[in-house]
C-alpha positions, 0 to 999 in steps of 0.5 A: 076751308080758310083758302076757299075764305081767302079767295072768296073775300079777294084777299091778298092772303095764304094759308101756311102750315108750320112755318117759322115767323120771322117778323123784322124787329119782333124777335120774341117770336122768332122760330114759333112755328104755328100750326096754321096762319092766315099771311099776306102773300108775298109782295115781291120775288125776293120775298117769295124766296125768303123762308118764313113768315115775315109779316105779322099773321091776321090769325094763328090756330095752333092744335094743342098736343102734349105741350099744351102749355106752351099754346097757352103760356109761351106761344100766347105771350109771343102772338100778343108780342106781334099783335096777332089779331086772332089766336085760337087753340084747338084742344081736340084731345080735351087734355089741357087742365080745368084750371086753364079752362073756363068751361072746365076740361074737354074738347074745345076751341079757345079763342083769343082776340086782341083788345083794341082798347082798355088793358093790353092783352086778349080777350079769351073765350071758349066754344065746345060742340056745335056753338058757331066760334066767331072769327073776326078775320072771316066774318061770314064763316060758320065753323064749329069745334065739333066741324074743326075736328072732322076736318081735321081728319081730312085737312084744314 
């Protein structure tokens, strides 16, 4: 779905899965492997041969699992350090405890968008069921948590 949006917009981006981040000068994020990231296409043959994500992703999506604490604590700090504009956590099993969720425990998509004014950090919103998730990377995308779960059974 994201690849289709990239093609539709004519961006020189690609989707990558479970690929290590190795952005020069941003060592706090080294080794992180987002479940899905939207990144720039390599610009040269040398870049194509190098392994890993070498530029700041436009968007990162993590699928919460038993290590959901990493998604909410460690990874969010790493992605903030990289200045990733948009970071989603899909809690497909509703396992993140209530104290970390504004809308209580349950299946949801948590969206973090980088603040461009004011305090350093992310703004956080949560979306459940058939609520449309606003996506700043793909503004025309009309995606819901329910659709993500259905797509997850096949492929994002």
